[in-house]
C-alpha positions, 0 to 999 in steps of 0.5 A, spaced: 513 456 543 516 459 537 512 464 533 516 465 527 515 469 520 517 468 513 518 474 508 521 473 501 524 480 502 525 484 508 525 492 507 525 497 513 520 502 511 516 498 507 509 496 509 510 489 510 517 489 513 514 494 518 509 490 520 513 484 520 518 487 525 513 490 529 509 483 530 516 480 532 518 485 537 511 484 540 511 477 540 518 477 544 515 482 549 510 476 551 515 471 552 515 468 545 521 466 541 520 469 535 524 471 529 524 474 522 526 469 516 527 472 509 530 470 502 533 477 502 534 484 506 536 491 506 543 492 508 543 494 515 537 489 517 542 483 519 541 484 526 534 484 525 533 478 521 536 471 519 536 468 512 532 463 510 537 458 509 538 458 517 531 456 518 530 450 523 525 445 523 519 447 528 515 443 532 508 441 531 506 446 537 510 452 534 507 457 529 509 459 523 507 465 519 508 467 512 507 474 509 504 472 502 504 477 496 508 474 490 510 467 488 517 465 492 521 459 494 518 460 501 511 457 499 512 450 498 517 449 504 512 453 508 506 448 506 511 442 508 512 444 515 509 441 521 508 447 525 501 450 526 500 455 519 498 462 519 498 466 513 498 474 512 495 476 505 498 482 502 494 482 495 496 480 488 494 485 483 491 481 477 495 479 471 490 482 466 493 489 468 500 487 466 498 483 459 500 489 455 506 491 458 510 485 461 509 478 459 513 476 465 509 480 470 503 477 468 506 470 468 508 472 475 502 474 478 498 469 475 502 463 478 502 467 485 495 467 485 495 459 483 500 458 489 496 462 494 490 458 492 494 451 493 495 453 501 488 454 502 488 447 505 494 447 509 493 454 513 489 454 519 488 462 520 489 467 514 489 474 516 489 479 511 490 487 511 483 489 508 476 486 508 477 486 500 483 481 501 479 477 506 474 476 501 479 474 496 481 468 501 475 466 502 473 465 494 480 461 494 477 456 499 480 459 506 476 457 512 478 461 517 480 468 515 480 475 519 482 482 517 489 484 520 490 491 518 497 493 516 502 496 522 503 503 521 508 507 525 504 514 526 510 517 530 515 517 524 510 522 520 512 527 526 519 528 523 520 535 519 519 535 512 524 537 507 523 545 507 527 545 500 522 541 497 516 544 500 518 551 498 520 548 491 512 546 490 509 551 494 507 556 489 501 558 485 500 552 482 494 547 484 498 540 486 495 534 485 498 528 488 499 521 487 503 516 491 504 509 489 508 504 484 508 506 477 504 500 474 498 499 470 493 498 475 494 505 478 491 508 472 496 514 472 494 515 465 488 517 467 491 522 472 494 525 466 488 526 462 485 529 468 490 534 469 490 536 461 483 537 462 484 542 468 489 546 465 485 547 458 478 548 461 480 550 469 486 553 470 493 553 467 496 553 474 496 546 475 501 540 477 501 533 477 506 530 482 507 522 482 511 519 487 514 512 486 519 508 483 519 509 475 523 502 474 517 498 476 515 497 469 519 501 464 514 500 458 508 503 462 512 509 465 515 510 458 508 510 455 506 515 460 512 520 458 509 519 451 502 521 453 504 527 457 508 529 451 502 528 446 498 532 451 503 538 451 504 537 459 511 541 461 516 539 466 513 544 471 506 541 470 507 533 471 513 531 476 515 524 476 519 524 483 522 517 483 524 514 489 524 519 495 526 520 502 520 520 507 522 527 509 521 529 501 515 525 501 512 529 507 513 535 504 509 534 498 503 531 502 504 538 505 505 542 499 499 538 495 492 540 495 488 534 493 490 526 493 487 523 487 487 516 486 483 513 480 487 506 481 482 500 479 486 495 484 488 496 491 489 491 496 489 496 502 492 503 500 497 506 505 498 513 502 490 514 503 492 513 511 498 518 510 494 523 506 489 523 512 495 524 517 497 530 513 490 533 512 490 532 505 483 531 502 482 525 498 478 523 491 479 516 490 475 511 485 470 506 489 473 499 487 477 493 491 479 495 498 478 503 497 472 503 500 474 499 506 480 503 507 477 510 507 470 508 510 466 514 511 472 519 509 474 523 503 470 523 497 469 516 493 467 517 486 463 512 482 465 514 475 472 517 472 469 522 467 475 526 466 471 533 466 467 531 472 474 529 476 477 535 474 471 540 476 471 536 483 478 537 484 477 545 483 471 545 488 475 542 493 481 547 492 476 553 492 471 551 497 474 551 504 467 549 507 467 543 503 474 542 504 474 542 511 468 537 511 472 532 508 478 533 512 474 532 518 471 526 516 479 523 514 481 525 521 475 521 524 477 515 520 484 516 522 483 516 529 479 509 528 486 506 525 490 509 531 485 506 536 485 499 533 489 494 537 493 490 533 496 486 538 490 484 541 487 482 535 494 478 533 494 474 540 486 472 539 488 469 532 494 465 534 490 463 541 484 460 536 489 456 533 493 454 538 488 452 543 
């Protein structure tokens, strides 16, 4: 029996790509024929994947898995296949967030949700990496849904950090970290406001570190640079790192004092897990998948008043007992993720549709 995966873009180091790669290896270990088919891939992944134009028709007894995050030519072809169909949903950001910054992204995300809905009657099993995503699928008409968390390679976090970057940022400033795409739903503009308040009313020794590609949505990024200028934030007080290596990112997790997220839409939130790995206290706005990912860990906030958030950051930085309690809650939550049997969950789901 074949169990193949379809993924529009295969990137190693990307949460979706890593999950597909781990699933492929596990399925092969169980004696199943399994390949990853993609429309495009990173250089160096030629031996680990096959371009979709070489995809051969499966039989009705085979299983085909589609990783869905955005509209793609794979969707229609997937719907037409005779095989048993499974979908893994990685979330779609609502189009409203993009309307003021990119008509094209607004259109793409709207079409993606319509395309996702169109598959509801064709898919026998729909997996989602958070309960929040599962609920979205049920609302769209999917009948059989289950939570299937992202595969996380915890071994890679044992690699040494960049000492140069660590020493560069490990100074007398309070480092507030955020890791994620530079897009409107992440509400990085609100992070800038928090840092401005912190600088003016708490301490001038503060720094906001934003790790993420700055070319995801140029108009939004430019608006953030303009806002920082209007708030008189200097380069040493706000740092957009752009895309960096894992070793550099690990250094920033270790050099930071708080991970702060005021994002209003998260499908899972891998940086929350990474913050747990590095014992970095988390403050996050309570919305979408965030409470499901954090569980009882970190600090969830119900409102985003700038003064309250800034003061909370300062309390966590200065109150060691409170900080330790947060870190302990995060260690407990991290253990739950490490002990989750992803492979058994996958087999159980696949067996339910094969039988």
